[in-house]
All heavy atoms as an XYZ file, in Angstrom:
881
protein
N       0.990     -9.266      7.348
C       1.021     -8.637      8.703
C       2.475     -8.519      9.103
O       3.285     -9.409      8.820
C       0.323     -9.550      9.676
C      -1.210     -9.669      9.411
S      -2.149     -8.215      9.793
C      -2.193     -8.315     11.570
N       2.739     -7.470      9.798
C       4.084     -7.261     10.346
C       4.016     -7.336     11.907
O       3.037     -6.799     12.453
C       4.649     -5.851      9.959
C       6.053     -5.587     10.394
S       6.765     -4.138      9.631
C       5.684     -2.858     10.125
N       5.036     -7.937     12.421
C       5.079     -8.105     13.914
C       5.961     -7.073     14.381
O       7.063     -6.840     13.857
C       5.536     -9.503     14.264
C       5.565     -9.797     15.737
C       5.659    -11.284     16.088
C       7.096    -11.775     16.005
N       7.220    -13.111     16.529
N       5.577     -6.363     15.505
C       6.345     -5.349     16.127
C       6.533     -5.754     17.602
O       5.557     -5.890     18.289
C       5.660     -3.956     16.051
C       5.389     -3.635     14.561
C       6.445     -2.898     16.758
C       4.401     -2.524     14.382
N       7.770     -5.927     17.984
C       8.050     -6.374     19.382
C       8.721     -5.238     20.099
O       9.788     -4.700     19.679
C       8.910     -7.641     19.330
O       8.344     -8.626     18.511
C       9.173     -8.150     20.761
N       8.123     -4.852     21.234
C       8.682     -3.823     22.104
C       8.765     -4.424     23.538
O       7.726     -4.597     24.189
C       7.793     -2.581     22.059
C       7.541     -2.108     20.645
C       8.338     -1.472     22.947
C       6.372     -1.120     20.517
N       9.944     -4.738     23.959
C      10.066     -5.427     25.274
C       9.347     -6.751     25.166
O       9.565     -7.579     24.270
N       8.464     -7.001     26.132
C       7.643     -8.254     26.149
C       6.351     -8.100     25.402
O       5.548     -9.086     25.348
C       7.368     -8.652     27.648
C       8.603     -8.999     28.354
O       9.591     -9.471     27.750
O       8.623     -8.852     29.615
N       6.065     -6.974     24.786
C       4.816     -6.733     24.089
C       4.999     -7.023     22.634
O       5.916     -6.510     21.992
C       4.370     -5.301     24.274
O       4.211     -4.995     25.705
C       3.066     -5.021     23.646
N       4.054     -7.759     22.040
C       4.034     -8.006     20.586
C       2.741     -7.346     20.029
O       1.634     -7.646     20.530
C       4.084     -9.551     20.270
C       3.892     -9.765     18.857
C       5.336    -10.158     20.830
N       2.954     -6.512     19.036
C       1.876     -5.858     18.325
C       1.848     -6.351     16.853
O       2.946     -6.661     16.348
C       2.017     -4.382     18.418
C       2.212     -3.706     19.794
C       2.503     -2.272     19.701
C       0.771     -3.846     20.543
N       0.667     -6.290     16.246
C       0.604     -6.697     14.851
C       0.102     -5.467     14.066
O      -0.737     -4.681     14.575
C      -0.382     -7.884     14.665
C       0.021     -9.155     15.430
S       1.655     -9.784     14.944
C       1.382    -10.237     13.276
N       0.631     -5.372     12.864
C       0.319     -4.244     12.027
C      -0.145     -4.722     10.589
O       0.459     -5.568     10.077
C       1.437     -3.263     11.868
N      -1.250     -4.086     10.145
C      -1.661     -4.313      8.829
C      -0.863     -3.359      7.908
O      -0.496     -2.287      8.314
C      -3.177     -3.931      8.567
O      -3.924     -4.761      9.397
N      -0.419     -3.873      6.724
C       0.458     -3.106      5.912
C      -0.247     -2.428      4.673
O      -1.194     -2.989      4.167
C       1.573     -4.000      5.385
C       2.516     -4.578      6.459
C       3.458     -5.578      5.884
C       3.291     -3.397      7.167
N       0.275     -1.317      4.282
C      -0.218     -0.585      3.107
C       0.217     -1.366      1.912
O       1.055     -2.308      1.930
C       0.303      0.789      3.062
N      -0.295     -0.956      0.722
C       0.109     -1.569     -0.564
C       0.797     -0.576     -1.400
O       0.170      0.245     -2.136
C      -1.178     -2.099     -1.247
C      -0.860     -2.867     -2.538
O       0.284     -3.226     -2.757
O      -1.816     -3.062     -3.351
N       2.172     -0.507     -1.285
C       2.973      0.364     -2.127
C       4.391     -0.168     -2.243
O       4.695     -1.213     -1.597
C       2.932      1.848     -1.581
C       3.538      1.929     -0.129
O       4.528      1.330      0.199
N       2.789      2.639      0.788
N       5.191      0.441     -3.109
C       6.495     -0.096     -3.325
C       7.426      0.039     -2.129
O       8.391     -0.763     -1.935
C       7.162      0.654     -4.564
O       7.313      2.011     -4.271
N       7.124      0.948     -1.209
C       7.902      1.097      0.056
C       7.702     -0.122      0.894
O       8.647     -0.683      1.426
C       7.475      2.350      0.774
O       7.582      3.477     -0.018
N       6.460     -0.614      1.076
C       6.196     -1.798      1.831
C       6.781     -2.983      1.167
O       7.288     -3.856      1.853
C       4.617     -1.934      2.026
C       4.281     -3.260      2.629
C       4.054     -0.785      2.866
N       6.671     -3.092     -0.170
C       7.318     -4.228     -0.869
C       8.810     -4.317     -0.548
O       9.373     -5.381     -0.206
C       7.077     -4.153     -2.364
O       5.667     -4.168     -2.622
C       7.756     -5.280     -3.095
N       9.418     -3.148     -0.573
C      10.904     -3.102     -0.285
C      11.199     -3.444      1.163
O      12.192     -4.100      1.501
C      11.443     -1.750     -0.647
N      10.329     -3.026      2.081
C      10.482     -3.321      3.522
C      10.241     -4.823      3.744
O      11.043     -5.441      4.454
C       9.489     -2.505      4.346
C       9.594     -2.821      5.859
C      10.944     -2.452      6.384
C       8.505     -1.941      6.513
N       9.308     -5.407      3.069
C       9.083     -6.808      3.160
C      10.302     -7.654      2.654
O      10.738     -8.623      3.321
C       7.883     -7.300      2.360
C       6.573     -6.941      2.968
C       5.449     -7.399      2.057
C       4.065     -7.081      2.540
N       3.025     -7.515      1.536
N      10.949     -7.208      1.600
C      12.150     -7.802      1.093
C      13.252     -7.695      2.091
O      14.007     -8.686      2.306
C      12.559     -7.103     -0.242
C      11.604     -7.457     -1.422
O      10.795     -8.443     -1.276
O      11.707     -6.777     -2.453
N      13.413     -6.560      2.751
C      14.406     -6.348      3.769
C      14.139     -7.279      4.965
O      15.086     -7.959      5.471
C      14.372     -4.890      4.230
C      15.404     -4.422      5.353
C      16.838     -4.651      4.849
C      15.137     -3.108      5.726
N      12.876     -7.368      5.409
C      12.550     -8.179      6.588
C      12.623     -9.742      6.221
O      12.667    -10.539      7.163
C      11.146     -7.814      7.057
C      11.049     -6.431      7.650
C       9.613     -6.123      8.076
C      11.983     -6.217      8.808
N      12.528    -10.046      4.949
C      12.655    -11.421      4.543
C      14.080    -11.989      4.861
O      14.245    -13.178      5.045
C      12.399    -11.654      3.040
N      15.048    -11.123      5.007
C      16.421    -11.475      5.375
C      16.569    -11.628      6.876
O      17.582    -12.135      7.303
C      17.396    -10.372      4.919
C      17.367    -10.249      3.384
C      18.211     -9.013      2.988
C      18.082     -8.747      1.489
N      18.686     -7.543      1.115
N      15.582    -11.247      7.654
C      15.566    -11.356      9.117
C      14.983    -10.118      9.744
O      14.736     -9.089      9.148
N      14.693    -10.250     11.040
C      14.094     -9.138     11.826
C      15.028     -7.879     11.816
O      16.200     -7.990     11.658
C      14.004     -9.683     13.237
C      14.018    -11.127     13.094
C      14.908    -11.414     11.919
N      14.392     -6.719     11.906
C      15.082     -5.440     11.924
C      14.874     -4.807     13.289
O      13.749     -4.567     13.705
C      14.555     -4.554     10.833
C      15.043     -3.129     10.754
C      16.515     -3.155     10.428
C      14.233     -2.368      9.705
N      15.925     -4.659     14.046
C      15.874     -4.040     15.379
C      16.362     -2.625     15.320
O      17.492     -2.416     14.805
C      16.635     -4.854     16.391
O      16.066     -6.208     16.437
C      16.566     -4.256     17.771
N      15.555     -1.677     15.757
C      15.887     -0.260     15.657
C      15.785      0.383     16.982
O      14.809      0.147     17.722
C      14.865      0.450     14.704
C      14.862     -0.169     13.318
C      15.162      1.924     14.561
C      13.830      0.350     12.369
N      16.754      1.222     17.345
C      16.763      2.041     18.568
C      15.990      3.271     18.143
O      16.443      4.068     17.249
C      18.150      2.388     19.024
C      18.241      3.129     20.215
C      17.984      2.237     21.472
N      18.343      2.969     22.661
C      17.757      2.747     23.790
N      16.843      1.786     23.876
N      18.028      3.451     24.868
N      14.851      3.517     18.668
C      14.034      4.622     18.259
C      14.015      5.716     19.397
O      14.051      5.339     20.600
C      12.512      4.155     17.981
C      12.538      3.144     16.964
S      10.844      2.557     16.562
C      10.499      3.637     15.207
N      14.047      6.952     19.018
C      13.965      8.068     20.008
C      12.680      8.844     19.877
O      12.060      8.871     18.815
C      15.208      9.002     19.893
C      15.246      9.777     18.647
N      15.794      9.298     17.454
C      14.716     10.980     18.368
C      15.659     10.258     16.511
N      15.021     11.280     17.047
N      12.327      9.454     20.907
C      11.058     10.208     20.930
C      11.279     11.554     20.261
O      12.325     12.173     20.382
C      10.634     10.485     22.430
C       9.193     10.876     22.460
O       8.330      9.995     22.406
O       8.901     12.131     22.599
N      10.311     11.971     19.452
C      10.381     13.202     18.793
C       9.062     14.033     19.020
O       8.015     13.468     18.631
C      10.647     13.045     17.342
C      10.778     14.367     16.612
C      11.921     15.148     16.641
C       9.724     14.885     15.827
C      11.981     16.393     16.023
C       9.711     16.037     15.186
C      10.894     16.840     15.269
O      10.945     18.052     14.667
N       9.175     15.146     19.589
C       8.024     16.132     19.674
C       6.827     15.595     20.435
O       5.731     16.049     20.217
C       7.628     16.642     18.264
N       7.048     14.632     21.292
C       5.918     14.071     22.093
C       4.786     13.598     21.166
O       3.591     13.662     21.552
C       5.427     15.108     23.129
C       6.465     15.354     24.121
O       7.089     14.421     24.686
N       6.633     16.638     24.448
N       5.152     12.989     20.043
C       4.062     12.458     19.170
C       4.539     11.222     18.434
O       3.682     10.494     17.869
C       3.624     13.547     18.129
C       4.658     13.925     17.102
S       4.032     15.131     15.996
C       5.488     15.824     15.300
N       5.852     10.892     18.432
C       6.302      9.801     17.663
C       7.593      9.194     18.220
O       8.328      9.892     18.901
C       6.502     10.240     16.224
C       7.684     11.155     16.077
C       7.832     11.771     14.695
O       6.847     12.286     14.125
O       9.028     11.684     14.178
N       7.869      8.021     17.762
C       9.214      7.315     17.983
C       9.780      7.135     16.597
O       9.033      6.630     15.705
C       9.100      5.992     18.716
C       8.483      6.043     20.070
C       9.384      6.663     21.065
C       8.754      6.642     22.456
N       9.498      7.227     23.475
N      11.034      7.545     16.418
C      11.685      7.467     15.073
C      13.032      6.834     15.256
O      13.730      7.068     16.218
C      11.692      8.825     14.377
C      12.482      9.839     15.292
C      12.247      8.792     13.045
N      13.419      6.074     14.180
C      14.698      5.456     14.218
C      15.143      5.043     12.753
O      14.319      4.723     11.935
N      16.479      4.999     12.531
C      16.950      4.692     11.190
C      16.923      3.241     10.865
O      17.139      2.374     11.738
C      18.467      5.178     11.279
C      18.805      4.956     12.667
C      17.576      5.343     13.429
N      16.583      2.854      9.578
C      16.551      1.465      9.245
C      17.901      0.930      8.572
O      18.014     -0.231      8.384
C      15.377      1.186      8.238
C      15.433      2.080      7.035
C      14.073      1.408      8.986
C      14.418      1.723      5.949
N      18.771      1.883      8.418
C      20.102      1.471      7.862
C      20.239      1.377      6.411
O      21.285      0.906      5.899
N      19.180      1.741      5.662
C      19.220      1.673      4.188
C      18.093      2.619      3.714
O      17.282      3.110      4.466
C      18.974      0.221      3.664
O      19.239      0.142      2.261
C      17.542     -0.302      3.975
N      18.123      2.829      2.368
C      17.064      3.694      1.791
C      16.033      2.799      1.069
O      16.425      1.841      0.377
C      17.676      4.591      0.792
C      18.532      5.737      1.381
O      18.095      6.162      2.474
O      19.559      6.091      0.835
N      14.797      3.100      1.318
C      13.676      2.474      0.643
C      12.992      3.504     -0.291
O      13.090      4.650     -0.038
C      12.622      1.945      1.685
C      13.113      0.917      2.702
C      11.953      0.563      3.630
C      13.754     -0.281      2.017
N      12.272      3.009     -1.333
C      11.550      3.935     -2.207
C      10.476      4.668     -1.364
O       9.944      4.074     -0.474
C      11.001      3.088     -3.262
C      10.965      1.734     -2.739
C      12.091      1.624     -1.756
N      10.224      5.895     -1.701
C       9.167      6.657     -0.964
C       7.918      6.754     -1.818
O       7.982      6.656     -3.094
C       9.683      8.040     -0.565
O       9.970      8.769     -1.783
C      10.818      7.975      0.347
N       6.790      6.879     -1.250
C       5.486      7.085     -1.823
C       4.764      8.149     -1.033
O       3.651      7.919     -0.513
C       4.658      5.779     -1.874
C       5.228      4.770     -2.795
O       5.004      4.828     -4.007
N       6.067      3.868     -2.303
N       5.360      9.328     -0.949
C       4.827     10.364     -0.038
C       3.493     10.847     -0.564
O       3.254     11.037     -1.710
C       5.791     11.526      0.004
C       7.078     11.240      0.832
O       7.112     10.199      1.544
O       7.976     12.078      0.781
N       2.641     11.114      0.464
C       1.336     11.753      0.247
C       1.018     12.526      1.481
O       1.559     12.237      2.537
C       0.293     10.679     -0.064
C       0.079      9.649      1.020
C      -0.984      8.607      0.679
O      -2.130      8.982      0.333
O      -0.640      7.416      0.815
N       0.158     13.477      1.377
C      -0.221     14.309      2.531
C      -1.125     13.414      3.415
O      -2.133     12.892      3.046
C      -1.036     15.567      2.150
C      -1.195     16.508      3.191
N      -0.178     17.274      3.687
C      -2.213     16.731      4.029
C      -0.547     18.003      4.652
N      -1.847     17.690      4.907
N      -0.611     13.266      4.669
C      -1.250     12.337      5.687
C      -1.478     13.093      6.913
O      -0.632     13.871      7.420
C      -0.343     11.117      5.886
C      -0.201     10.318      4.620
C      -0.885     10.276      7.025
C       0.822      9.161      4.782
N      -2.618     12.787      7.582
C      -2.750     13.150      9.001
C      -2.657     11.904      9.772
O      -3.485     10.979      9.590
C      -4.199     13.839      9.215
C      -4.366     14.134     10.680
C      -4.337     15.090      8.358
N      -1.700     11.775     10.659
C      -1.373     10.565     11.359
C      -2.286     10.405     12.528
O      -2.841     11.415     13.048
C       0.104     10.481     11.809
O       0.329     11.498     12.770
C       1.058     10.612     10.644
N      -2.444      9.170     12.955
C      -3.154      8.807     14.168
C      -2.272      7.872     14.964
O      -1.314      7.317     14.449
C      -4.438      8.073     13.829
C      -5.411      8.869     12.937
C      -6.634      7.975     12.604
O      -6.550      6.695     12.748
O      -7.609      8.527     12.098
N      -2.616      7.661     16.250
C      -1.843      6.696     17.026
C      -1.869      5.397     16.346
O      -2.916      4.882     15.909
C      -2.483      6.635     18.463
N      -0.656      4.739     16.265
C      -0.565      3.440     15.691
C      -0.122      3.424     14.216
O       0.224      2.375     13.660
N      -0.048      4.598     13.574
C       0.434      4.742     12.194
C       1.878      4.406     12.188
O       2.662      4.893     13.023
C       0.095      6.023     11.587
C      -1.320      6.220     11.135
O      -2.000      5.176     11.006
O      -1.749      7.364     10.983
N       2.350      3.688     11.178
C       3.752      3.430     10.910
C       4.010      4.111      9.564
O       3.397      3.846      8.607
C       4.075      1.917     10.807
C       3.537      1.237     12.086
C       5.520      1.629     10.538
C       3.514     -0.241     11.982
N       5.115      5.003      9.643
C       5.414      5.813      8.515
C       6.870      5.647      8.151
O       7.757      5.440      9.024
C       5.190      7.253      8.890
C       3.675      7.551      9.249
C       5.634      8.225      7.787
C       2.714      7.368      8.123
N       7.185      5.663      6.896
C       8.578      5.775      6.328
C       8.858      7.274      6.190
O       8.153      7.982      5.476
C       8.666      5.053      5.020
C      10.106      5.136      4.329
C      11.107      4.351      5.154
C       9.993      4.565      2.934
N       9.910      7.661      6.920
C      10.288      9.093      6.860
C      11.624      9.280      6.089
O      12.599      8.571      6.422
C      10.404      9.674      8.268
C      10.843     11.088      8.367
C      10.054     12.132      7.938
C      12.070     11.465      8.860
C      10.404     13.412      7.917
C      12.500     12.782      8.951
C      11.659     13.760      8.436
O      12.016     15.085      8.511
N      11.596     10.075      5.079
C      12.769     10.412      4.241
C      13.416      9.183      3.614
O      14.588      9.189      3.277
C      13.815     11.201      5.007
C      13.300     12.549      5.363
C      14.383     13.449      6.030
O      15.364     12.972      6.585
N      14.195     14.743      5.971
N      12.682      8.081      3.556
C      13.114      6.879      2.864
C      14.033      6.032      3.697
O      14.430      4.910      3.288
N      14.507      6.546      4.855
C      15.477      5.809      5.633
C      15.191      5.656      7.076
O      16.032      5.179      7.795
C      16.878      6.361      5.397
C      16.922      7.857      5.920
O      16.035      8.310      6.632
N      17.961      8.566      5.540
N      14.007      6.030      7.551
C      13.709      5.904      8.950
C      12.227      5.432      9.117
O      11.356      5.806      8.294
C      13.783      7.239      9.712
O      15.095      7.653      9.708
N      11.962      4.577     10.143
C      10.632      4.166     10.437
C      10.181      5.017     11.715
O      10.911      5.293     12.606
C      10.502      2.692     10.798
C      10.657      1.749      9.577
C      10.478      0.340     10.037
C       9.504      2.019      8.587
N       8.892      5.363     11.591
C       8.260      6.184     12.664
C       6.990      5.443     13.115
O       6.233      4.961     12.315
C       7.877      7.552     12.218
C       7.259      8.373     13.248
C       9.040      8.296     11.550
N       6.828      5.313     14.455
C       5.589      4.876     14.992
C       4.971      6.089     15.723
O       5.522      6.665     16.644
C       5.839      3.772     16.070
C       6.469      2.578     15.449
C       4.495      3.368     16.737
C       6.829      1.471     16.458
N       3.828      6.465     15.255
C       3.104      7.644     15.812
C       2.222      7.174     16.955
O       1.521      6.133     16.890
C       2.245      8.331     14.751
C       2.988      9.340     13.995
C       3.656      8.953     12.798
C       3.145     10.627     14.427
C       4.394      9.887     12.105
C       3.891     11.597     13.751
C       4.540     11.143     12.587
O       5.312     12.051     11.842
N       2.276      7.970     18.067
C       1.308      7.747     19.143
C       0.429      8.984     19.353
O      -0.342      9.043     20.310
C       2.023      7.292     20.450
C       3.010      8.272     20.956
C       2.752      9.345     21.823
C       4.387      8.107     20.664
C       3.638     10.228     22.274
C       5.400      8.979     21.131
C       5.022     10.036     21.949
O       5.913     10.923     22.434
N       0.594      9.949     18.415
C      -0.270     11.163     18.473
C      -0.437     11.632     17.020
O       0.131     10.978     16.156
C       0.309     12.224     19.368
C      -0.761     13.118     20.010
O      -1.873     13.284     19.424
O      -0.514     13.649     21.064
N      -1.125     12.724     16.833
C      -1.389     13.227     15.480
C      -0.323     14.125     14.942
O       0.432     14.792     15.721
C      -2.757     13.910     15.436
O      -2.712     15.020     16.309
C      -3.859     12.979     15.818
N      -0.164     14.134     13.640
C       0.733     14.982     12.908
C       0.219     15.049     11.472
O      -0.479     14.171     11.046
C       2.198     14.530     12.985
C       3.160     15.553     12.399
O       2.864     16.670     12.326
N       4.350     15.044     12.016
N       0.601     16.072     10.786
C       0.267     16.130      9.346
C       1.491     16.606      8.524
O       2.159     17.574      8.964
C      -0.985     17.085      9.105
O      -1.285     17.014      7.723
C      -0.696     18.508      9.484
N       1.715     15.894      7.445
C       2.899     16.121      6.600
C       2.805     15.232      5.414
O       1.922     14.379      5.328
C       4.183     15.913      7.452
C       5.401     16.542      6.891
C       6.344     15.941      6.108
C       5.769     17.918      6.924
N       7.312     16.860      5.777
C       7.008     18.089      6.248
C       5.192     18.981      7.569
C       7.669     19.307      6.182
C       5.834     20.282      7.464
C       7.044     20.351      6.738
N       3.756     15.364      4.490
C       3.910     14.414      3.354
C       4.774     13.284      3.788
O       5.956     13.426      4.000
C       4.460     15.155      2.144
C       3.481     16.204      1.570
O       2.321     16.142      1.907
O       3.969     16.989      0.747
N       4.121     12.147      3.924
C       4.781     10.906      4.433
C       4.462      9.721      3.547
O       3.510      9.759      2.709
C       4.259     10.516      5.846
C       4.534     11.437      6.909
C       3.539     12.035      7.648
C       5.892     11.782      7.229
C       3.811     12.925      8.715
C       6.193     12.708      8.276
C       5.135     13.226      9.037
N       5.235      8.614      3.722
C       4.919      7.365      3.108
C       4.315      6.482      4.156
O       4.959      6.131      5.120
C       6.226      6.766      2.480
O       6.673      7.577      1.440
C       5.885      5.366      1.920
N       3.106      6.006      3.894
C       2.460      5.154      4.817
C       2.944      3.729      4.683
O       3.021      3.230      3.583
C       0.866      5.141      4.565
C       0.125      4.353      5.653
C      -1.425      4.522      5.373
N      -1.889      5.849      5.378
C      -2.132      6.629      6.459
N      -1.908      6.103      7.674
N      -2.599      7.800      6.335
N       3.340      3.118      5.768
C       3.784      1.718      5.856
C       2.702      0.797      6.300
O       2.368     -0.228      5.793
C       5.035      1.614      6.686
C       6.229      2.278      6.040
C       5.371      0.083      6.930
C       6.652      1.778      4.770
N       1.973      1.255      7.411
C       0.912      0.440      7.906
C       0.306      1.009      9.193
O       0.554      2.179      9.515
N      -0.454      0.227      9.835
C      -1.204      0.659     11.039
C      -1.226     -0.529     12.056
O      -1.516     -1.640     11.730
C      -2.709      1.008     10.664
C      -3.573      1.329     11.775
C      -3.396      2.779     12.183
C      -4.524      3.226     13.107
N      -4.348      4.598     13.464
N      -0.812     -0.204     13.305
C      -0.863     -1.219     14.368
C      -2.312     -1.429     14.769
O      -3.115     -0.580     14.888
C      -0.067     -0.680     15.600
C       1.378     -0.461     15.241
C      -0.203     -1.665     16.790
C       2.220      0.210     16.296
N      -2.670     -2.738     14.831
C      -4.048     -3.178     15.065
C      -4.292     -3.317     16.548
O      -3.462     -3.720     17.333
C      -4.241     -4.519     14.400
C      -4.006     -4.583     12.941
O      -4.291     -3.564     12.227
N      -3.409     -5.613     12.459
N      -5.549     -2.921     16.884
C      -6.088     -3.199     18.220
C      -5.431     -2.578     19.360
O      -5.333     -3.175     20.467
N      -4.855     -1.392     19.218
C      -4.218     -0.726     20.444
C      -4.744      0.700     20.460
O      -4.850      1.348     19.438
C      -2.665     -0.839     20.237
C      -2.192      0.013     19.049
C      -1.983     -0.353     21.554
N      -5.001      1.174     21.708
C      -5.461      2.543     21.847
C      -4.233      3.471     21.958
O      -3.107      2.979     22.192
C      -6.275      2.758     23.155
O      -5.403      2.454     24.290
C      -7.530      1.725     23.136
N      -4.483      4.738     21.895
C      -3.406      5.701     22.036
C      -2.717      5.588     23.423
O      -1.489      5.532     23.508
C      -3.904      7.120     21.840
C      -2.797      8.164     21.997
C      -3.325      9.617     21.845
O      -4.494      9.887     21.968
N      -2.466     10.512     21.454
N      -3.528      5.443     24.460
C      -2.955      5.338     25.753
C      -2.132      4.027     25.979
O      -1.043      4.047     26.570
N      -2.643      2.890     25.430
C      -1.907      1.644     25.475
C      -0.560      1.752     24.764
O       0.434      1.307     25.194
C      -2.776      0.549     24.901
C      -3.945      0.178     25.759
C      -4.942     -0.733     24.971
O      -4.944     -0.816     23.742
O      -5.754     -1.339     25.735
N      -0.597      2.369     23.572
C       0.617      2.516     22.768
C       1.639      3.383     23.482
O       2.811      3.041     23.488
C       0.226      3.041     21.365
C       1.375      3.055     20.321
C       1.958      1.694     20.173
C       0.854      3.669     19.008
N       1.153      4.488     24.036
C       2.135      5.382     24.710
C       2.764      4.656     25.861
O       3.995      4.843     26.210
C       1.396      6.646     25.210
C       1.022      7.624     24.126
C       0.217      8.787     24.590
C       1.071      9.911     25.249
N       0.303     11.082     25.489
N       1.991      3.830     26.581
C       2.526      3.077     27.709
C       3.584      2.080     27.288
O       4.675      1.974     27.880
C       1.366      2.344     28.466
C       1.891      1.637     29.710
C       0.659      1.052     30.458
C       1.220      0.258     31.640
N       0.105     -0.380     32.384
N       3.316      1.368     26.191
C       4.244      0.404     25.638
C       5.535      1.025     25.167
O       6.619      0.575     25.399
C       3.591     -0.446     24.526
C       4.599     -1.296     23.809
C       2.492     -1.342     25.067
N       5.389      2.223     24.466
C       6.579      2.839     23.911
C       7.452      3.548     24.992
O       8.613      3.815     24.745
C       6.118      3.893     22.835
C       5.568      3.241     21.529
C       4.947      4.332     20.673
C       6.647      2.527     20.793
N       6.770      3.947     26.062
C       7.515      4.681     27.152
C       7.808      6.096     26.838
O       7.407      6.651     25.764
N       8.608      6.707     27.685
C       8.799      8.173     27.536
C      10.158      8.587     26.922
O      10.424      9.712     26.688
C       8.702      8.858     28.919
O       9.671      8.327     29.782
N      11.096      7.643     26.724
C      12.393      7.924     26.213
C      12.657      7.104     25.001
O      11.794      6.762     24.212
N      13.969      6.750     24.799
C      14.352      5.843     23.757
C      13.742      4.448     23.958
O      13.596      4.033     25.170
C      15.892      5.725     23.655
C      16.525      7.053     23.248
O      15.879      7.952     22.681
N      17.812      7.180     23.495
N      13.517      3.761     22.855
C      12.944      2.385     22.990
C      13.538      1.548     21.857
O      13.833      2.090     20.741
C      11.421      2.434     22.900
C      10.954      3.052     21.568
C      10.795      1.125     23.212
N      13.720      0.286     22.143
C      14.186     -0.618     21.119
C      12.983     -1.364     20.543
O      12.258     -2.001     21.329
C      15.275     -1.612     21.684
O      16.372     -0.795     22.111
C      15.755     -2.564     20.562
N      12.857     -1.382     19.237
C      11.710     -2.000     18.570
C      12.238     -2.993     17.490
O      13.066     -2.624     16.687
C      10.841     -0.903     17.981
C       9.638     -1.562     17.246
C      10.329      0.094     18.977
N      11.650     -4.187     17.515
C      12.013     -5.085     16.475
C      10.850     -5.308     15.544
O       9.709     -5.661     15.991
C      12.437     -6.455     17.056
O      13.571     -6.226     17.901
C      12.802     -7.474     16.006
N      11.089     -5.167     14.256
C      10.068     -5.358     13.178
C      10.381     -6.721     12.491
O      11.556     -6.949     12.098
C      10.107     -4.245     12.159
C       9.834     -2.882     12.766
C      10.776     -2.097     13.307
C       8.501     -2.388     12.773
C      10.545     -0.860     13.829
C       8.249     -1.114     13.312
C       9.238     -0.356     13.820
N       9.344     -7.492     12.261
C       9.569     -8.776     11.529
C       8.222     -9.116     10.816
O       7.189     -8.561     11.084
C       9.970     -9.873     12.457
O       9.049    -10.084     13.479
N       8.313    -10.001      9.864
C       7.156    -10.452      9.176
C       6.567    -11.667      9.823
O       7.332    -12.550     10.253
C       7.480    -10.820      7.695
C       7.889     -9.588      6.915
S       6.680     -8.202      6.940
C       5.277     -8.918      6.180
N       5.229    -11.711      9.887
C       4.518    -12.784     10.584
C       4.399    -13.924      9.623
O       4.175    -13.752      8.394
C       3.135    -12.319     11.011
C       2.321    -13.336     11.644
C       2.858    -13.910     12.907
O       3.778    -13.377     13.577
O       2.313    -14.899     13.427
């Protein structure tokens, strides 16, 4: 499980099983990763992770709560749908689209990712 902290809100995500997730876990084993994420196209928050991870792109239709690795060097949290070739990292558990949009807010947001 991966812990995602946004302000005072803590969310938990189930992780996919691929080499991208393994590399992200190795990165997070060194400590939490805090990313300044910006809104893109009224469907996602995206921010750079500061390094390149291996990609495992596949054609995906995203849903609210999906966590995606984009271009091997950015993490994306979707709060709406999109379709493209992405690498799936995981899925935030137990949150609705409306709840997620409220937590993420309408502009830039600082998000901390860590392993539970």
